[in-house]
C-alpha positions as CSV (number, residue, x, y, z in Angstrom):
1,M,0.0,0.0,0.0
2,F,2.8,2.4,0.8
3,M,4.3,1.8,-2.6
4,W,1.0,2.9,-4.2
5,V,1.0,6.1,-2.1
6,I,4.6,6.8,-3.2
7,L,3.7,6.1,-6.9
8,A,0.7,8.4,-6.7
9,A,2.8,11.1,-5.1
10,L,5.4,10.8,-7.8
11,T,2.7,11.0,-10.5
12,F,1.1,14.0,-8.8
13,S,4.5,15.7,-8.7
14,A,5.2,14.9,-12.4
15,V,1.8,16.3,-13.5
16,F,2.2,19.4,-11.4
17,D,5.7,20.0,-12.7
18,G,4.6,19.4,-16.3
19,L,1.8,21.9,-15.9
20,G,4.2,24.5,-14.7
21,A,2.8,24.8,-11.1
22,V,6.2,25.3,-9.6
23,H,7.0,28.2,-11.9
24,A,3.6,29.7,-11.2
25,I,4.1,29.5,-7.4
26,E,7.6,30.9,-7.8
27,S,6.4,33.9,-9.9
28,L,3.5,34.5,-7.4
29,F,5.9,34.6,-4.4
30,L,8.8,36.4,-6.0
31,E,7.3,38.7,-8.6
32,R,3.7,39.4,-7.5
33,W,4.1,39.4,-3.7
34,G,7.8,40.5,-3.7
35,L,8.9,38.1,-1.1
36,S,12.5,37.3,-0.5
37,P,13.7,33.7,-0.6
38,F,13.7,33.7,3.2
39,G,10.2,35.1,3.2
40,I,9.1,32.3,1.0
41,L,10.7,29.8,3.4
42,V,8.8,31.4,6.3
43,M,5.5,31.2,4.3
44,M,6.1,27.5,3.7
45,Q,6.6,26.8,7.4
46,L,3.5,28.7,8.3
47,S,1.5,26.7,5.7
48,Y,2.9,23.5,7.3
49,I,1.8,24.6,10.7
50,L,-1.7,25.5,9.4
51,M,-2.1,22.2,7.6
52,G,-0.6,20.3,10.5
53,M,-3.5,21.4,12.7
54,F,-5.8,19.2,10.5
55,L,-3.7,16.7,8.6
56,D,-1.0,14.2,9.3
57,D,2.6,14.5,8.0
58,T,2.2,12.0,5.2
59,A,-0.8,13.8,3.8
60,M,1.0,17.2,4.0
61,L,4.1,15.8,2.3
62,I,2.1,14.3,-0.6
63,I,0.1,17.5,-1.1
64,V,2.8,20.1,-0.8
65,A,6.2,18.4,-1.5
66,P,5.7,18.4,-5.3
67,L,5.3,22.2,-5.1
68,Y,7.8,23.2,-2.4
69,V,10.8,20.9,-2.9
70,P,11.5,22.1,-6.5
71,L,11.0,25.6,-5.4
72,I,13.4,25.2,-2.5
73,I,16.1,23.8,-4.8
74,K,15.5,26.6,-7.3
75,L,15.9,29.2,-4.5
76,G,19.3,27.6,-3.7
77,Y,18.5,26.0,-0.4
78,D,19.7,22.6,0.7
79,P,17.0,19.9,0.5
80,I,18.3,18.1,3.6
81,W,18.1,21.3,5.6
82,Y,14.6,21.8,4.3
83,G,13.7,18.2,5.4
84,V,14.9,19.0,8.9
85,L,12.8,22.2,8.9
86,Y,9.8,20.2,7.7
87,T,10.2,17.6,10.5
88,I,10.5,20.3,13.2
89,T,7.5,22.1,11.9
90,C,5.4,18.9,11.7
91,Q,6.2,18.0,15.3
92,M,5.2,21.5,16.3
93,A,2.0,21.3,14.3
94,Y,1.2,18.0,16.0
95,M,1.0,19.9,19.3
96,T,-1.3,22.7,18.1
97,P,-5.1,22.7,18.6
98,P,-7.7,22.0,17.4
99,F,-6.7,18.5,16.0
100,G,-3.1,18.1,17.2
101,Y,-2.4,14.4,17.2
102,N,-0.1,14.6,20.2
103,L,-2.7,16.4,22.3
104,F,-5.1,13.5,22.0
105,L,-2.4,11.0,22.7
106,M,-1.5,12.9,25.9
107,K,-5.2,13.0,26.9
108,A,-5.4,9.2,26.4
109,M,-2.4,8.7,28.7
110,A,-3.2,11.3,31.3
111,P,-5.2,10.6,34.5
112,K,-8.9,11.1,34.3
113,E,-8.9,14.3,36.2
114,V,-6.7,16.1,33.5
115,T,-8.9,17.8,31.0
116,L,-8.2,18.5,27.4
117,A,-8.2,22.2,28.2
118,D,-5.4,21.5,30.8
119,I,-3.4,19.8,28.1
120,Y,-4.0,22.7,25.6
121,R,-2.7,25.2,28.2
122,S,0.3,22.9,29.1
123,I,1.7,22.7,25.6
124,I,2.2,26.4,25.1
125,P,5.8,26.5,26.5
126,F,6.7,23.4,24.4
127,V,5.4,25.0,21.2
128,L,7.3,28.2,22.0
129,V,10.5,26.3,22.6
130,M,10.1,24.4,19.3
131,A,9.4,27.7,17.5
132,V,12.6,29.2,18.8
133,G,14.4,26.0,17.8
134,L,12.9,26.2,14.3
135,A,14.0,29.8,14.0
136,I,17.5,29.0,15.1
137,V,17.8,26.1,12.5
138,M,16.3,28.4,9.9
139,L,18.9,31.2,10.6
140,F,21.8,28.8,11.0
141,P,21.4,25.9,8.5
142,Q,24.9,24.6,9.5
143,I,23.3,23.2,12.7
144,A,21.1,20.8,10.7
145,L,23.8,20.1,8.1
146,W,26.7,19.4,10.3
147,L,26.2,15.7,10.7
148,P,25.2,15.0,7.1
149,N,28.2,17.0,5.9
150,L,30.4,15.0,8.3
151,Y,29.0,11.7,7.2
152,F,28.9,12.3,3.4
153,G,32.1,14.4,3.4
154,R,30.7,17.4,1.5
């Protein structure tokens, strides 16, 4: 089943690329909206947070990767670094209401007297710390690329 999902994602990506969707999004962000490459990166992360409130990471990846990954490469960013940003953002989105998957997992594991509202309030510091971590990795890509560069000898 997973192979079919991957095949469908690759087909989806090829059709989108063939129709020029990546170029259309690039011109929208760069020319029409006048965003810098870093501004585009921030917009991508915000869209992942918004989608992560309602979707799981596989659905987000299949929907958005065919559009965002070629754009990231075209903007000159490292795809490994972008994958790290995606992972951090997905984990942060999993802790955000209204449908954060981790919130419901915590509710299932918590004692009966702990309400979902208590859990919503308790995750605020964790989301803030992850947002700071995401900002640090965005500003200093070498943090995320140190180990791959060491291993692959780039």
